[in-house]
N, C-alpha and C positions, 0 to 999 in steps of 0.2 A: 454533641447531639449525634445519635445514630443515623447514618445515611439512609434516606428513604428510597433511593433507587434500588432495584433488585441487583443481586450480585452478578458479576460477569465471569467469575472464576473462583476456584478454590485452591488453597495451598496444596501442592503436591509433594514431590520428593525428587532429589535431596534438597536440603536447605541449610543455610548458616544464619548468623545473626545479622548479616548485611545483604545477602543475596538469596533469592528464593525462586523455586520452581512452582509454576501454577498450571493447572489444567483449565482450559477455557471451556465454559459451559456451552451446551448446544444452543441455548437461547441467545448467546452473544457472538456466535461464529460469523455472523454477517456484519458485525460492527468493525469500524476502522480502529484497531487497537494499538497499532505500532506507535510507540512513544507516548501512549496515553498515560495520564496520571491516575493512580488508584490508591485506595486505602484499605487497611484491614486492622482489626483490633484483636488483642490477646490479653489474657489475664495471667500474670506471673505471680507465683507465691514464694515468699521468702520469710523465714522466721515467723511463720504463722500469720503473716499479713498478705493481703492480695493487692497487687498493683495493676491497674488498668492502663494499657498503653495502646496508642494508635500510631501506625506506621504510614508515612506518605512515601509512595514508591513510583517509579516510572517503569512502564512495561515495554519490553523489547525482546528480540531474539525469538520471534514466533516460529514454531516448527509444527508441521502437520505430519502425523504418522498413521499408517494403516497396517495392522499386523497381518491382515490377509495378503496384502500386496507384498509383504516381506517374506511370505512363505514361498519357498522355491517351486512347489507344485502349482500353487495358485498363480504365481508369476508366469509360469510356462503356459497356463491356460489363457491368461490375459494377453500374452504375447500373440496368440493366434486369434482370439475372439474379441479382444478389446475389453472395455469396462464390464464388470459383472454386476447385475442388479442386486441390491441389498448389501453388496460387499464394497463396491467402489463408491467413494464419496460418503455414503451413508454411515460407514463404520470408521470414518476418519476421526482421529483423536488429535486435538490441537493443544499444544503446551507452549509456554513462554517463560521468560526470565524476568524477575522483578529486581530492581536495584533500589535499595533504601535511600531516600533523599533526606529523611529526618524521622525521628521517633519522638513522640510526645507523651509525657505522663499526664493522665487525666484525673480530674476530681471524680467523685462518685456521681455527680450530676452531668458529667461529660465535658465540663469546661477544662481547657488546657491549663495545667499548672506550670510546667516547664519542659525544656528539652531533656531527653534522656537517651538511653540506648537499650536494645534488647539484650537480656541476660541469657536467654536460651532461644533456639530457633522456634518459629511458630509451629504448632501441630498441624499435621496434614488434615485437610478438610475444612480449614478456617476459611470462611467466605471472604472474597475480595470484591470491593465495591468501586464503581467509577467515582472519581473525585469531581467536584464542581467548584465553581468560584467561591460559593459560600463555605464549602468544606475547607478550602485553602485558607480563607480568611479566618475561620475559627481556629485553625492550627497555628498560623503564623502571627496572629495579631499581638501576641505577647513578645515577639522577637524584636529587639531593638534594631533600628537601621534597616527596616524592610523597604525594598525598592523594587518596583515592577518594571523590568527592562523590556518586556515584549510578551509574546504569546507562544505557547507550546505548539510545535508543528503537528503533534498528534491530534489534539482535541481543542486547540485554540484557547486553552486556559491561560490566564495571566501567570507569568513566571516570576516568582518572588526571589530576589537576591538579598543577602544580608550584607549591607555596606555600613559597618559600624565605625565608630570613632576609634582612634588608636590608643585610647586610655586603658586602664585596668579592666580585666574581665569582670571583676566584682561590680564595676560601674557600667556594665553593658558594652564594654569595648572589646577590641580584638586582643588587647594585651601587648601588641607590638605594631609597628608600622608595616604596611603591605605595599607592594609595588604592582601596578597594573600597566600593561602595554596594549595599545590599540594600533593594529597594523592593517594595511590594505592599500589598494591602488588609489591613484589620484581620483578625486570626486566619488569615492566609494562610501562617503558618510562617516569617516573616522572622527572628524571634529564634533559632529552632532552626537555620535555615540559617546565620545569623551564628555561632552556637556551633560548628557543624561546620567553618566556615572558620577560626575561631580555633583549633580543635583541630588543623587542618591546619598552621597556622603553628607551633603548639606542638610539632610533631614536630621542629622545629629546636631543639636544646638551647641554641644560642647566643642564642636570642631570648626576651626576657621580654615579657609581655603585661599591660597595664593596662586594665581594663574599668571605665568609669564607668557605674554601674548605678543610675540614680535610682529605677527602679520595682522593683528587687529581683528581676528575672527571672533573672539569672545567679547572683547570690549566694544566693538563696533557692530556686532552681529553681521559680520561679513562671511557667513558660511557659504559653502559651495561656490567659492570664488565670485561672490556677488550675484549669483544666478537668481533673478527675480522670481523664478518659479519655486524656490525653496523659501518657505515662510517659517523660519525658525529663529527664536530669540532666547538666549540663555537668561536674560533678565526676566522675560515673561515666565520662563520655566521656574526660576527661583521664586518669583512672586506668587506662583500658583501652589507652592508647597503648603501643607497644613500649617506649618509655622514659617511664614514667608521670610526669606533671607534677603536683606538689602545687598545690592551690588555696587561697589565703589570702583570706579576706573581712575587710575592715576597714571599720568605721563611721567617718564623718567626725568623730565625737566622740572617736575614739581616736587621731586623727592629731595629732602634735605638729609645728606649723609653726615655721619659723625665719625671721628677717629682718624688715625694717621693714614689708613688705607684710602679713605675717601679723599683726604686732603692731597695725597700723592696723585690720585687719579685726576683731581681737579687741575693740579699743576701740569700733569701730562697733557690734558686736553688743551691747556692754554699754551702749549709749546715750550714750557719752561725748561724741559730737559733736552731740548734739541741741541744745546751747547753745554752739555753736562760733563765734558771731558776733563774739567777742572776738579771733579769730585774724586776723593780718595776711594780706595777699595771698600772700606767699611761704609762710607757714605753712599756708594752705589747700592749696597745691600739694603741700607736704610731706606733709600729712595724706592727701590724695587719692591721690597717686602713690607715696608712700614713697620720695621722692628726697632727696638731701642739700639743705640749706638754700641753699648757694651755687648749686647748679644751678637751684633755683626762682627765685632772684634773677635769674640770667642769662636765664631764659625770660621773665621779666616786664620785661626791659630797656626794651621799648617799651610797657609797660602791657598791660592786658587787650585793648585794641584791636589790639595787635600780634599777638596769638594768634588773634583772631577771624578766621575764614575760612581758617585754615591746615589743610591736609589731614594725615592721619596720616603719609604719607611725608615731608612737609615738617617735621613735628614730630620725626620720626626724625633728620633732618639737624641738628636743634638739640641732639642728644645723648641723646634718649630711646630706650629699647628699643622694639621693635615693639609689644609688649603695652601699655606705658605710653603710647605715642603714640596707640594706638587708644582707650584709656580717655579721654585728654584730649580727643581729637577728638570723641568721643561726648558728653562733658560740655559742650563748647563748642556742639555742635549742639543739645543739649537746651536750653541757655540761649537760643540764638537762636530756637528754635521757641517757647519759652515767652514770650519777649518779643513775638513776632508774635501768638501766641494771646491775649496779654493786652490787645491793642489792641481798643478798642470796635468792634463789628461795623459800626456805622454812624456813625463819627465825623464831625463837622462841620469843614470846612476853613475857617479864618478867616485864615490866613497861609501863606506859603511854608514856614515852619518846621513847621506842622502836617502838610503833605504830605510833607516830607522825613522827618519822624519815622516816618511809616507805612512807608517803604520803605528807609531808610538801612541798617538792620541787615541786611535781606535782600539788597540790591543792592550794598552798599559793598564786598563782597569777591568779587564774581563775576569769573571770569577771561575772560569775553567780554562785549562790549557787549550789553545788553538794552534795548529801548525798550518802555516801558509807558505806559498812560494811566490816570489816576485820573478815573473818570466821576462826575459830580456831578448831583444833582437841583436843583430850584428853590431849596432851602434850603442848597445847598452841602454836603449830606451825601453821603458816599461810597456809590456804587451798586455799583461793581466796579472792579477794577484789572487788566485783562487785559494779557497780554504780546503786543505787536504784532509785534516783530521781534527776532531774535537775530543779531548780526553787526555789521559796521562801519556806523555811522549816517552816511549821506551821501545826497546827492540822487539819485545813480544807483541806489542800492539801495532806498531808501524810496519806496513808493507812498503819496502823501498820502491817497488814498481809503481805504487800509487803516487809517489812523489813526482815521478817523471811522466805520468800518464798525460796530463794536460800539456806539459811542455812539448811532448812528442806530437800531440794532436795539433798544436799551434805552430809547430816547427821552430820553437825557441832555440837559440844557440847557447844560452846560458841561463842560470837561475840563481836566486839567493833564497835560502831556507830561513824562515822566520818563525819563532814560536815564543810564547809569553810564559812568564811565571806569575801565577795569581798572587803569590806572596809579596810581589813587588821587588824582590831581590833578583837581579839578572845574572847572578853567579851561575855558570854552567855546572850541571851535575855530572857524575861519571856516566850516567845513562845518556846524557846529551852528547858527550864526547864520543861514545861508542856509536850512537845513531849517526852522528856526523861523519865518522870514518866510513861507515857502510854506504852512506849516500854519496860521498865523494868518489869511492871506488866504483859504484854503479854508474855515476856520471861519466867516468872515463870510458866504460864499456859502451855507453849509449851515445857517446860523442856530444855530450851536453855538459859544459863546464859548470861546476858548482863553485861560484865565486866566494860565497861566505855563508855562515850560519849565524844569524843574530838572535840573541836572547833578550826579549823585551821585559823590562820591569816597570816600576812606577816612576816615570820621568827619567829613566836611565835605560841603557842597553849595553850589551857586551858583544863585541865582534870576536867570534871564535877563531877566525883566520888571523886577526891581529894578535891574539893570544897564542897562536900556534896549537890550538886544541882541535884534534881530529883532521887537520890538514898536514900534508907532508911538508917538512921544513926544507 
């Protein structure tokens, strides 16, 4: 149906198929137009056929210009005399920008057939009409999952959102799952807005909704932290939909779980595993992950060290599901960090093995070379273990001065150089030997003893001093 209200603007120039310039008519200059919703119609011709289309747009970027005020001579006069009759204000031209929110293909009688796009920019002079609630309803009534989330700040019209189900587009869905986030300060209404969005999705009868509600806001209508002034109920909202949706609230104690994971969790809650030290290594994995025993044996084919350092995606490649791979990766990381945290904060280094023990768990499974130093005081107690360099350890990349920078700043009397081989083989390379020789010579000049250079592999290490590599015999 053609809008009955008079036009407020005409299409100007330049334009594209999604953004348009409009000139505001004199009769509409006194209206509040910023963020207003408007419509215009065009007829596009293709292969001898005419296609009638209506665009729904939002108006913004309003700009007023006066060509007289832009003239240098007139501006000089205005500077001394102020506004000029018949030129100032009266000759102002107001333009704005339109952003297309949707384009709809119309039947001959004006009814909406379906969503579409503009094939060509609209011609200049096309009249632009203010939208109304009835206009919006005519345009969007065929859209699946329409939900009105509020009103427009410009003209107070209801704002329609499309909250479709996640099924195929041929069935009116998005074609894929979407993720929405609601963020804000405490008591800003996040939960109520989330409830409204859920209600919008609930208008799709094909879609089921599961709400995990640890604080009971949704299940018990405890919105706004129980503030009695807030009268909001998601159950009432769901029941007021055109197709009312029942709400079922289930407590975790009422849920019957099936499968080995649920059984393992039940045993854990009962304290069964508090004395599980008698379990074998595969049985620990079976208990933790709920996987078959043969799968656990296969995972431990290389022992626990074979799993240490593997990421969740790498564990997935060994046959675990994404969730179980994430659980095992987290457990391995907890073990690694607990081992590091259990080390004395100021251990004393009495042998290469002491230094290797400090860093082997942390560095043995890195996928890049890291060079670190173990800084020692006069009693060979560890002062710090800073990372000096990440990358290929060679003479071209390593600046020897950087190795000693932190040692000098902390007044360390000695240090041990440590770097890893991502391949897992701790055999020193010729470059390792050359770098070691240069670091040892620099230490002599700086009066800071270089006690050793350790190469860390996977579960193994090499002491270059013990091998006589890079150190004077």
